[in-house]
C-alpha positions in Angstrom: -53.3 -36.6 53.8 -51.5 -33.4 52.9 -47.7 -33.1 52.6 -47.8 -30.8 55.7 -49.7 -33.5 57.7 -47.2 -36.2 56.5 -44.2 -34.1 57.6 -45.9 -33.5 60.9 -46.3 -37.2 61.4 -42.8 -38.0 60.5 -41.3 -35.5 62.9 -42.6 -37.1 66.2 -41.9 -40.6 64.8 -38.3 -39.7 64.0 -37.8 -38.2 67.5 -39.4 -41.1 69.2 -37.2 -43.5 67.2 -34.1 -41.6 68.2 -35.1 -41.5 71.9 -35.8 -45.2 72.0 -32.5 -46.1 70.3 -30.6 -44.0 72.9 -32.3 -45.8 75.8 -31.6 -49.2 74.2 -28.0 -48.2 73.9 -28.0 -47.3 77.6 -29.4 -50.7 78.5 -32.8 -49.3 79.7 -35.4 -51.3 77.6 -38.4 -50.2 79.7 -37.7 -46.6 78.7 -37.2 -47.6 75.1 -40.9 -48.4 74.7 -42.1 -46.1 71.9 -45.6 -46.2 73.4 -44.4 -44.1 76.3 -43.9 -41.1 74.0 -46.9 -41.3 71.7 -48.9 -38.1 71.8 -46.1 -36.0 73.2 -45.8 -32.6 71.4 -43.0 -32.4 68.9 -41.1 -29.5 70.7 -41.0 -31.5 73.9 -39.8 -34.6 72.0 -37.1 -32.6 70.3 -35.8 -31.1 73.5 -35.8 -34.4 75.3 -34.0 -36.1 72.4 -31.3 -33.4 72.4 -30.8 -33.5 76.1 -30.6 -37.3 76.1 -28.2 -37.3 73.2 -25.9 -34.8 75.0 -26.0 -36.9 78.2 -25.1 -40.0 76.3 -22.2 -38.2 74.5 -20.8 -36.9 77.8 -21.3 -40.2 79.5 -19.4 -41.9 76.6 -16.6 -39.3 76.9 -16.2 -40.0 80.6 -16.2 -43.8 80.1 -13.6 -43.5 77.4 -11.4 -41.3 79.6 -11.7 -43.8 82.4 -10.8 -46.7 80.1 -7.7 -44.8 78.9 -6.7 -44.1 82.5 -7.2 -47.8 83.4 -5.0 -48.7 80.4 -2.2 -46.4 81.7 -2.5 -43.9 78.9 -2.5 -40.2 79.9 -4.3 -38.8 76.8 -5.7 -39.9 73.5 -3.5 -39.9 70.4 -5.0 -39.9 67.0 -3.7 -41.0 63.6 -3.5 -37.6 62.0 -0.7 -36.6 64.5 1.5 -39.3 62.9 3.1 -37.7 59.9 5.3 -39.5 57.4 6.0 -40.1 53.8 7.8 -42.7 51.7 11.2 -41.2 52.6 10.6 -41.0 56.4 11.1 -44.7 57.1 13.2 -46.1 54.2 13.3 -49.7 55.6 9.6 -50.0 56.6 7.6 -52.6 54.6 4.9 -51.0 52.5 1.6 -51.0 54.3 3.1 -51.9 57.7 2.6 -48.5 59.3 -1.0 -48.2 57.9 -1.7 -51.6 59.5 -0.4 -50.4 62.8 -2.3 -47.1 62.7 -5.5 -48.9 61.8 -5.2 -51.2 64.9 -7.1 -54.0 63.1 -4.3 -56.3 64.2 -5.9 -56.3 67.7 -9.1 -58.0 66.5 -7.0 -60.4 64.4 -4.9 -61.3 67.5 -1.7 -60.4 65.8 1.4 -58.8 67.4 3.0 -55.5 66.5 6.8 -55.1 66.7 8.2 -51.6 66.2 12.0 -51.1 66.1 14.1 -48.1 65.4 16.3 -45.4 67.0 15.2 -42.9 69.7 12.9 -40.2 68.4 11.7 -42.1 65.3 8.0 -42.2 66.4 7.8 -45.7 67.8 5.9 -44.7 71.0 3.5 -42.4 69.1 2.6 -45.2 66.7 1.8 -47.8 69.4 -0.1 -45.2 71.4 -2.3 -44.4 68.5 -3.0 -48.1 68.0 -3.7 -48.5 71.7 -6.1 -45.6 71.8 -7.9 -46.9 68.7 -8.2 -50.3 70.4 -9.8 -48.6 73.5 -12.2 -46.7 71.2 -13.2 -50.1 69.7 -14.0 -51.6 73.1 -10.9 -53.7 73.6 -9.2 -53.9 77.0 -5.7 -52.4 76.9 -2.7 -52.2 79.2 0.2 -49.9 78.4 3.5 -50.4 80.3 7.2 -50.1 79.9 9.2 -53.3 80.1 11.1 -51.8 83.0 7.9 -51.2 84.9 6.9 -54.8 84.3 10.2 -56.1 85.6 9.8 -54.0 88.8 6.1 -54.9 89.2 6.8 -58.6 88.9 9.3 -58.4 91.8 6.8 -56.4 93.8 4.0 -58.8 93.1 6.1 -61.7 94.1 7.1 -60.0 97.4 3.4 -59.3 98.0 2.2 -62.8 97.2 0.2 -61.5 94.2 2.3 -62.7 91.4 -0.2 -65.1 89.9 -3.0 -62.4 89.8 -0.6 -59.9 88.2 0.5 -62.3 85.5 -3.2 -63.2 84.8 -4.1 -59.5 84.4 -1.4 -59.0 81.8 -2.3 -62.3 80.1 -6.0 -61.4 79.7 -6.1 -57.9 78.3 -6.9 -57.7 74.5 -3.8 -55.6 73.8 -0.7 -55.4 75.9 1.7 -52.6 74.9 5.3 -53.1 76.2 7.6 -50.1 75.6 11.4 -50.1 75.5 11.8 -53.8 75.7 15.6 -53.8 75.5 16.0 -51.5 78.5 14.6 -54.1 80.9 16.5 -56.9 82.5 14.9 -59.9 84.4 16.3 -62.2 87.0 15.6 -65.9 86.7 12.2 -65.8 88.4 11.0 -62.6 86.7 12.1 -63.9 83.3 10.0 -67.0 83.9 7.0 -64.8 84.8 7.5 -62.5 81.8 7.7 -65.6 79.5 4.5 -66.8 81.2 2.8 -63.5 80.3 3.8 -63.7 76.7 3.1 -67.5 76.4 -0.4 -67.0 77.9 -1.1 -64.4 75.2 0.3 -66.4 72.4 -2.3 -66.9 69.7 -5.0 -65.5 72.0 -4.3 -61.8 72.4 -2.2 -59.0 70.8 1.0 -57.7 72.1 2.7 -54.5 70.8 6.3 -53.9 71.7 8.8 -51.1 70.9 12.6 -51.7 70.7 15.6 -49.4 70.3 17.9 -52.3 69.7 18.1 -55.9 68.8 15.5 -58.1 70.4 17.6 -61.2 69.7 20.5 -59.8 71.8 18.1 -58.7 74.5 16.4 -62.1 74.7 19.8 -63.8 74.7 20.4 -62.4 78.2 17.6 -64.5 79.6 18.8 -67.2 82.0 17.3 -70.0 79.9 18.3 -70.1 76.3 15.4 -72.3 75.3 13.0 -69.8 76.9 14.8 -67.0 74.9 14.2 -68.7 71.6 10.6 -69.5 72.5 9.9 -66.0 73.6 11.1 -64.5 70.3 9.1 -67.1 68.4 5.9 -66.1 70.2 6.5 -62.4 69.7 7.4 -62.5 66.0 5.1 -65.2 64.7 2.5 -63.7 62.3 3.4 -60.2 63.6 3.3 -56.8 61.9 6.9 -55.6 61.8 7.5 -51.9 61.5 11.2 -51.1 60.9 11.9 -47.4 61.7 15.6 -47.6 61.3 17.1 -44.9 59.1 14.6 -42.3 60.3 15.6 -38.9 61.7 15.1 -38.0 65.3 11.7 -36.2 65.0 12.0 -34.2 68.3 15.5 -33.1 67.4 14.4 -32.0 64.0 11.5 -30.1 65.5 13.8 -28.5 68.1 16.0 -27.3 65.3 13.1 -25.7 63.5 13.0 -28.3 60.8 9.2 -28.9 60.9 6.5 -30.0 63.2 7.4 -33.7 63.0 5.6 -36.4 64.9 4.1 -35.4 68.2 5.9 -37.0 71.1 4.2 -38.9 73.9 5.2 -36.9 77.0 8.8 -37.7 77.6 9.4 -41.1 76.0 12.3 -41.6 73.6 10.5 -43.6 70.9 
């Protein structure tokens, strides 16, 4: 067989392989049978393969957008929008920010606790991690602690408290923003603890805090619950200390550089 004949044989075979792989990925095994495409002219195979590939790409984009929307995230954030160097966060443990940006902690079922002043980049960091988790196929819920406190009361009034708690217990990653800005009455505090307790050792929780978590937890009606809550959040968690950082948005407003991109109005 000549080289030209070999190349001609490889062309259709490669296109058929690509087509069948795409159909397998779409969950259509009957259309993934290579025998369906044997003898089809190469130009037709190439056009079909390209059209199918474009369809899969667009379908994947729509699925990802829907999963972001379900998570409560307005738009995707990516790691290259988070800019820092060794002087930006003087109190951050080496490697902690890289661990958060990589989002590998979700698969490891570890928590992420990010603390620091307003404008330091807390929200952007957890949003990037959340988007990466969605990309990786994990289920994600993104909420502020205040919204959770309100929704717990609404769920209780609507006799749907148990189902609401189960939804927040079951997602692979629960992001809770601005923890110290939320207060819980006795019943809501018990439900919030139930959410965290149900996730303990099973799922990942990422939280941001502008102040002391210990002081915030001390306001819970039950002191034993307060201690147990902190233990469940901090045990084997990735801790990112952003204290000592400049307000990135203020720096940007003053013309001091691009800084870290904000997340649509949040203060972290």
